[in-house]
N, CA, C and O atoms as a Tinker XYZ file with bonds, in Angstrom:
   308  protein
     1  N      0.622000   -0.741000   -0.380000    73     2
     2  CA     0.262000   -0.213000    0.336000    64     1     3
     3  C      0.814000    1.473000    0.339000    63     2     4     5
     4  O      0.386000    2.549000   -0.078000    81     3
     5  N      2.232000    0.882000    1.206000    73     3     6
     6  CA     3.055000    3.227000    0.838000    64     5     7
     7  C      3.199000    2.677000   -0.540000    63     6     8     9
     8  O      3.358000    3.699000   -1.208000    81     7
     9  N      3.248000    1.368000   -1.599000    73     7    10
    10  CA     4.174000    1.697000   -2.235000    64     9    11
    11  C      2.796000    2.402000   -3.712000    63    10    12    13
    12  O      3.177000    2.749000   -4.830000    81    11
    13  N      1.816000    2.426000   -3.414000    73    11    14
    14  CA     0.628000    2.982000   -4.409000    64    13    15
    15  C      0.653000    4.546000   -4.055000    63    14    16    17
    16  O      0.377000    5.511000   -4.768000    81    15
    17  N      1.112000    4.472000   -2.606000    73    15    18
    18  CA     0.905000    5.950000   -1.739000    64    17    19
    19  C      2.573000    6.736000   -2.323000    63    18    20    21
    20  O      2.669000    7.718000   -3.060000    81    19
    21  N      3.474000    6.103000   -1.845000    73    19    22
    22  CA     5.135000    7.199000   -2.915000    64    21    23
    23  C      4.670000    6.934000   -4.850000    63    22    24    25
    24  O      5.415000    7.613000   -5.556000    81    23
    25  N      3.985000    6.390000   -5.381000    73    23    26
    26  CA     3.846000    6.501000   -6.199000    64    25    27
    27  C      2.956000    7.802000   -6.686000    63    26    28    29
    28  O      3.394000    8.647000   -7.466000    81    27
    29  N      2.032000    7.820000   -6.277000    73    27    30
    30  CA     1.478000    8.966000   -6.214000    64    29    31
    31  C      1.786000    9.770000   -6.582000    63    30    32    33
    32  O      1.642000   10.126000   -7.752000    81    31
    33  N      2.289000   10.313000   -5.775000    73    31    34
    34  CA     3.159000   10.990000   -4.675000    64    33    35
    35  C      4.446000   11.668000   -6.260000    63    34    36    37
    36  O      4.622000   12.740000   -6.840000    81    35
    37  N      4.970000   10.398000   -6.332000    73    35    38
    38  CA     5.918000   10.812000   -7.179000    64    37    39
    39  C      5.225000   11.277000   -8.783000    63    38    40    41
    40  O      5.310000   12.431000   -9.204000    81    39
    41  N      4.770000   10.525000   -9.296000    73    39    42
    42  CA     3.715000   10.454000  -10.380000    64    41    43
    43  C      3.134000   11.140000  -11.142000    63    42    44    45
    44  O      3.239000   11.527000  -12.306000    81    43
    45  N      2.199000   11.286000   -9.927000    73    43    46
    46  CA     1.079000   12.332000   -9.594000    64    45    47
    47  C      1.281000   13.971000   -9.401000    63    46    48    49
    48  O      0.989000   14.918000  -10.132000    81    47
    49  N      1.938000   13.883000   -8.032000    73    47    50
    50  CA     2.512000   15.584000   -8.278000    64    49    51
    51  C      3.805000   15.258000   -8.002000    63    50    52    53
    52  O      4.455000   15.462000   -6.977000    81    51
    53  N      4.212000   14.552000   -9.366000    73    51    54
    54  CA     5.906000   15.299000   -9.301000    64    53    55
    55  C      6.646000   16.622000   -9.184000    63    54    56    57
    56  O      7.607000   16.885000   -8.461000    81    55
    57  N      5.745000   17.706000  -10.382000    73    55    58
    58  CA     6.101000   18.955000  -10.778000    64    57    59
    59  C      5.231000   19.771000   -8.866000    63    58    60    61
    60  O      4.572000   20.784000   -8.635000    81    59
    61  N      5.726000   18.681000   -8.020000    73    59    62
    62  CA     5.111000   19.336000   -6.629000    64    61    63
    63  C      6.128000   18.837000   -5.758000    63    62    64    65
    64  O      6.847000   19.631000   -5.153000    81    63
    65  N      6.263000   17.578000   -5.631000    73    63    66
    66  CA     6.803000   16.761000   -4.588000    64    65    67
    67  C      8.464000   16.873000   -5.148000    63    66    68    69
    68  O      8.974000   17.072000   -6.251000    81    67
    69  N      9.079000   16.595000   -3.535000    73    67    70
    70  CA    10.295000   16.625000   -3.674000    64    69    71
    71  C     11.049000   15.649000   -3.881000    63    70    72    73
    72  O     11.747000   15.321000   -4.841000    81    71
    73  N     10.707000   14.901000   -2.195000    73    71    74
    74  CA    10.463000   13.292000   -2.057000    64    73    75
    75  C      9.309000   12.983000   -1.834000    63    74    76    77
    76  O      8.288000   13.629000   -2.069000    81    75
    77  N      9.444000   11.859000   -1.315000    73    75    78
    78  CA     9.226000   10.744000   -0.516000    64    77    79
    79  C      9.800000    9.663000    0.632000    63    78    80    81
    80  O     10.794000    8.957000    0.462000    81    79
    81  N      9.136000    9.680000    1.589000    73    79    82
    82  CA    10.387000    8.861000    2.584000    64    81    83
    83  C      8.954000    8.302000    3.154000    63    82    84    85
    84  O      8.211000    9.094000    3.734000    81    83
    85  N      8.453000    6.508000    2.932000    73    83    86
    86  CA     7.905000    6.307000    4.206000    64    85    87
    87  C      8.514000    4.760000    4.380000    63    86    88    89
    88  O      9.505000    4.237000    3.870000    81    87
    89  N      7.736000    4.358000    5.102000    73    87    90
    90  CA     8.170000    3.167000    6.466000    64    89    91
    91  C      7.372000    2.396000    6.807000    63    90    92    93
    92  O      6.334000    3.037000    6.639000    81    91
    93  N      7.193000    1.792000    7.044000    73    91    94
    94  CA     6.001000    0.067000    5.883000    64    93    95
    95  C      6.575000   -0.083000    8.170000    63    94    96    97
    96  O      7.669000   -0.148000    8.732000    81    95
    97  N      4.965000   -0.071000    8.749000    73    95    98
    98  CA     5.421000   -1.527000    9.674000    64    97    99
    99  C      5.904000   -0.217000   11.165000    63    98   100   101
   100  O      6.515000   -0.511000   12.193000    81    99
   101  N      5.500000    0.838000   10.865000    73    99   102
   102  CA     5.571000    1.945000   12.022000    64   101   103
   103  C      4.031000    3.306000   11.526000    63   102   104   105
   104  O      3.928000    4.000000   10.515000    81   103
   105  N      3.136000    3.198000   12.692000    73   103   106
   106  CA     2.808000    4.493000   12.457000    64   105   107
   107  C      2.709000    5.122000   13.559000    63   106   108   109
   108  O      3.350000    4.773000   14.551000    81   107
   109  N      1.679000    6.409000   13.551000    73   107   110
   110  CA     1.704000    7.399000   15.118000    64   109   111
   111  C      0.345000    5.975000   15.789000    63   110   112   113
   112  O      0.727000    5.528000   16.870000    81   111
   113  N     -0.749000    5.454000   15.394000    73   111   114
   114  CA    -1.302000    4.569000   16.417000    64   113   115
   115  C     -0.309000    3.743000   16.797000    63   114   116   117
   116  O     -0.849000    2.850000   17.450000    81   115
   117  N      1.343000    3.482000   16.716000    73   115   118
   118  CA     1.405000    2.440000   16.882000    64   117   119
   119  C      2.360000    1.534000   16.011000    63   118   120   121
   120  O      2.817000    2.252000   15.122000    81   119
   121  N      2.980000   -0.109000   15.878000    73   119   122
   122  CA     3.787000   -0.344000   15.044000    64   121   123
   123  C      3.059000   -1.626000   15.139000    63   122   124   125
   124  O      2.334000   -1.944000   16.081000    81   123
   125  N      3.500000   -2.889000   13.275000    73   123   126
   126  CA     2.531000   -3.709000   13.255000    64   125   127
   127  C      2.784000   -3.853000   11.712000    63   126   128   129
   128  O      2.867000   -2.757000   11.158000    81   127
   129  N      2.898000   -4.723000   11.046000    73   127   130
   130  CA     2.572000   -5.158000    9.865000    64   129   131
   131  C      1.221000   -4.847000    9.331000    63   130   132   133
   132  O      0.805000   -5.728000    8.578000    81   131
   133  N      0.327000   -3.725000    9.532000    73   131   134
   134  CA    -0.756000   -3.434000    8.995000    64   133   135
   135  C     -0.892000   -1.231000    8.903000    63   134   136   137
   136  O     -1.587000   -0.280000    8.543000    81   135
   137  N      0.330000   -1.635000    9.523000    73   135   138
   138  CA    -0.057000    0.134000    9.469000    64   137   139
   139  C      1.435000    0.780000    8.360000    63   138   140   141
   140  O      2.117000    0.071000    7.620000    81   139
   141  N      1.535000    1.755000    8.502000    73   139   142
   142  CA     2.630000    2.602000    7.260000    64   141   143
   143  C      2.721000    3.731000    7.303000    63   142   144   145
   144  O      1.537000    4.060000    7.231000    81   143
   145  N      3.488000    4.956000    7.398000    73   143   146
   146  CA     3.800000    6.527000    7.663000    64   145   147
   147  C      4.592000    6.572000    6.358000    63   146   148   149
   148  O      5.383000    5.759000    5.880000    81   147
   149  N      4.274000    7.433000    6.039000    73   147   150
   150  CA     4.795000    8.044000    4.942000    64   149   151
   151  C      5.406000   10.270000    5.351000    63   150   152   153
   152  O      4.768000   11.017000    6.093000    81   151
   153  N      6.447000   10.589000    4.723000    73   151   154
   154  CA     6.887000   11.284000    4.466000    64   153   155
   155  C      6.888000   12.066000    3.683000    63   154   156   157
   156  O      7.970000   11.949000    3.108000    81   155
   157  N      5.945000   13.406000    2.948000    73   155   158
   158  CA     6.460000   13.765000    1.637000    64   157   159
   159  C      6.772000   15.188000    1.515000    63   158   160   161
   160  O      5.790000   15.912000    1.353000    81   159
   161  N      8.116000   15.851000    1.564000    73   159   162
   162  CA     8.882000   16.553000    0.474000    64   161   163
   163  C      8.516000   17.862000   -0.011000    63   162   164   165
   164  O      9.420000   18.623000    0.336000    81   163
   165  N      7.903000   18.293000   -0.448000    73   163   166
   166  CA     7.244000   19.435000   -1.176000    64   165   167
   167  C      8.592000   20.858000   -1.616000    63   166   168   169
   168  O      9.071000   21.816000   -1.008000    81   167
   169  N      8.781000   20.152000   -3.204000    73   167   170
   170  CA     9.350000   20.771000   -3.777000    64   169   171
   171  C      9.156000   22.734000   -3.399000    63   170   172   173
   172  O      8.007000   23.014000   -3.059000    81   171
   173  N     10.041000   23.829000   -3.442000    73   171   174
   174  CA    10.275000   25.066000   -2.731000    64   173   175
   175  C      8.725000   25.717000   -3.309000    63   174   176   177
   176  O      7.921000   25.295000   -4.139000    81   175
   177  N      8.750000   26.745000   -2.575000    73   175   178
   178  CA     7.040000   27.833000   -3.179000    64   177   179
   179  C      7.926000   28.635000   -4.462000    63   178   180   181
   180  O      7.295000   29.016000   -5.448000    81   179
   181  N      9.114000   28.812000   -4.390000    73   179   182
   182  CA     8.485000   29.087000   -5.504000    64   181   183
   183  C      8.905000   29.068000   -6.591000    63   182   184   185
   184  O      9.057000   30.068000   -7.294000    81   183
   185  N      9.272000   27.415000   -7.042000    73   183   186
   186  CA     9.083000   26.229000   -7.740000    64   185   187
   187  C      7.726000   25.927000   -7.988000    63   186   188   189
   188  O      7.346000   25.824000   -9.154000    81   187
   189  N      6.872000   25.757000   -6.957000    73   187   190
   190  CA     5.413000   26.016000   -7.053000    64   189   191
   191  C      4.727000   27.064000   -7.003000    63   190   192   193
   192  O      4.764000   27.663000   -5.929000    81   191
   193  N      4.084000   27.506000   -7.845000    73   191   194
   194  CA     3.026000   29.198000   -7.945000    64   193   195
   195  C      2.043000   28.729000   -8.226000    63   194   196   197
   196  O      2.103000   27.768000   -8.994000    81   195
   197  N      0.555000   29.233000   -7.689000    73   195   198
   198  CA    -0.593000   29.653000   -8.382000    64   197   199
   199  C     -1.782000   28.315000   -7.157000    63   198   200   201
   200  O     -1.774000   27.101000   -6.954000    81   199
   201  N     -2.311000   29.069000   -6.844000    73   199   202
   202  CA    -2.878000   27.650000   -5.863000    64   201   203
   203  C     -3.750000   26.412000   -6.298000    63   202   204   205
   204  O     -4.894000   26.048000   -6.027000    81   203
   205  N     -2.572000   25.839000   -7.211000    73   203   206
   206  CA    -3.143000   24.657000   -7.232000    64   205   207
   207  C     -1.639000   23.642000   -6.846000    63   206   208   209
   208  O     -1.441000   22.435000   -6.704000    81   207
   209  N     -0.855000   24.775000   -6.785000    73   207   210
   210  CA    -0.200000   24.049000   -5.885000    64   209   211
   211  C      0.361000   24.202000   -5.223000    63   210   212   213
   212  O      1.518000   23.859000   -4.982000    81   211
   213  N     -0.629000   25.002000   -4.564000    73   211   214
   214  CA    -0.248000   24.071000   -2.472000    64   213   215
   215  C     -0.617000   23.911000   -2.041000    63   214   216   217
   216  O     -1.824000   23.920000   -2.286000    81   215
   217  N     -0.007000   23.408000   -0.368000    73   215   218
   218  CA    -0.038000   22.415000    0.239000    64   217   219
   219  C     -1.602000   22.117000   -0.055000    63   218   220   221
   220  O     -1.951000   21.479000   -1.048000    81   219
   221  N     -2.342000   22.538000    0.721000    73   219   222
   222  CA    -4.256000   22.934000    0.344000    64   221   223
   223  C     -4.305000   22.180000   -1.031000    63   222   224   225
   224  O     -5.483000   21.827000   -0.978000    81   223
   225  N     -4.101000   21.962000   -1.558000    73   223   226
   226  CA    -4.495000   22.097000   -3.039000    64   225   227
   227  C     -3.788000   20.653000   -3.525000    63   226   228   229
   228  O     -4.517000   20.072000   -4.328000    81   227
   229  N     -2.769000   20.067000   -3.284000    73   227   230
   230  CA    -2.300000   18.906000   -2.983000    64   229   231
   231  C     -2.776000   17.296000   -2.103000    63   230   232   233
   232  O     -2.859000   16.082000   -2.290000    81   231
   233  N     -2.981000   18.344000   -1.084000    73   231   234
   234  CA    -3.164000   17.022000    0.208000    64   233   235
   235  C     -5.201000   16.583000   -0.233000    63   234   236   237
   236  O     -5.736000   15.502000    0.012000    81   235
   237  N     -6.022000   18.046000   -1.023000    73   235   238
   238  CA    -6.805000   17.329000   -0.941000    64   237   239
   239  C     -7.395000   16.478000   -2.748000    63   238   240   241
   240  O     -8.299000   15.757000   -3.170000    81   239
   241  N     -6.104000   17.226000   -3.280000    73   239   242
   242  CA    -6.070000   15.789000   -4.090000    64   241   243
   243  C     -5.608000   14.033000   -3.991000    63   242   244   245
   244  O     -5.955000   12.987000   -4.539000    81   243
   245  N     -4.818000   14.379000   -3.148000    73   243   246
   246  CA    -4.178000   12.811000   -2.580000    64   245   247
   247  C     -5.009000   12.475000   -2.074000    63   246   248   249
   248  O     -5.244000   11.317000   -2.420000    81   247
   249  N     -6.222000   13.106000   -0.818000    73   247   250
   250  CA    -7.536000   12.419000   -0.659000    64   249   251
   251  C     -8.121000   11.800000   -1.699000    63   250   252   253
   252  O     -8.131000   10.583000   -1.884000    81   251
   253  N     -8.747000   12.853000   -2.569000    73   251   254
   254  CA    -9.705000   11.984000   -3.339000    64   253   255
   255  C     -9.188000   10.501000   -3.586000    63   254   256   257
   256  O     -9.663000    9.415000   -3.257000    81   255
   257  N     -7.749000   10.942000   -4.465000    73   255   258
   258  CA    -6.844000    9.932000   -4.829000    64   257   259
   259  C     -6.982000    8.099000   -4.062000    63   258   260   261
   260  O     -7.379000    7.043000   -4.555000    81   259
   261  N     -6.402000    8.481000   -2.598000    73   259   262
   262  CA    -6.263000    7.560000   -1.215000    64   261   263
   263  C     -8.265000    7.040000   -1.073000    63   262   264   265
   264  O     -8.633000    5.930000   -0.691000    81   263
   265  N     -9.070000    8.011000   -1.430000    73   263   266
   266  CA   -10.253000    7.645000   -0.620000    64   265   267
   267  C    -10.544000    6.430000   -1.842000    63   266   268   269
   268  O    -11.179000    5.570000   -1.231000    81   267
   269  N    -10.414000    6.070000   -2.948000    73   267   270
   270  CA   -10.479000    5.170000   -3.891000    64   269   271
   271  C    -10.142000    4.241000   -3.214000    63   270   272   273
   272  O    -11.071000    3.653000   -2.660000    81   271
   273  N     -8.757000    3.726000   -2.968000    73   271   274
   274  CA    -8.605000    1.844000   -2.302000    64   273   275
   275  C     -9.330000    1.033000   -1.412000    63   274   276   277
   276  O     -9.801000    1.399000   -0.335000    81   275
   277  N     -9.358000    0.568000   -1.619000    73   275   278
   278  CA   -10.680000    0.259000   -0.647000    64   277   279
   279  C     -9.831000   -1.128000    0.310000    63   278   280   281
   280  O    -10.652000   -1.977000    0.659000    81   279
   281  N     -8.870000   -1.333000    0.598000    73   279   282
   282  CA    -7.785000   -2.382000    1.439000    64   281   283
   283  C     -6.997000   -2.021000    2.228000    63   282   284   285
   284  O     -6.198000   -2.665000    2.909000    81   283
   285  N     -7.295000   -0.473000    2.130000    73   283   286
   286  CA    -6.480000    0.617000    3.510000    64   285   287
   287  C     -7.202000    1.702000    3.846000    63   286   288   289
   288  O     -8.082000    1.975000    3.030000    81   287
   289  N     -7.090000    2.611000    5.050000    73   287   290
   290  CA    -7.322000    3.345000    5.617000    64   289   291
   291  C     -6.325000    4.790000    5.066000    63   290   292   293
   292  O     -5.827000    5.251000    6.092000    81   291
   293  N     -6.075000    5.263000    4.375000    73   291   294
   294  CA    -5.314000    6.338000    4.061000    64   293   295
   295  C     -6.022000    7.775000    3.975000    63   294   296   297
   296  O     -7.055000    8.192000    3.451000    81   295
   297  N     -4.838000    8.416000    4.842000    73   295   298
   298  CA    -5.198000   10.221000    5.355000    64   297   299
   299  C     -4.289000   10.416000    5.815000    63   298   300   301
   300  O     -3.644000    9.858000    6.703000    81   299
   301  N     -4.134000   11.419000    5.113000    73   299   302
   302  CA    -3.016000   12.966000    5.506000    64   301   303
   303  C     -3.265000   13.944000    6.740000    63   302   304   305
   304  O     -4.074000   14.612000    7.383000    81   303
   305  N     -2.352000   13.647000    6.628000    73   303   306
   306  CA    -1.793000   15.091000    8.076000    64   305   307
   307  C     -1.453000   15.870000    7.962000    63   306   308
   308  O     -1.190000   16.577000    8.935000    81   307
């Protein structure tokens, strides 16, 4: 599942995302094989002009995309 999340950011948001760091087996709710966490680093603001490239717009698009995943609960903080 983390591969899907990582691939989303590195392909669909490639103009806005610098990198993604994802860890299986760890999350804010604890540890386990059914948990994971990903940290997304965005490109500098100067490289992301326009309302559609602000963090709020990026996370809203991601939320819509991740809501289509039926095998997991994926949400952004």
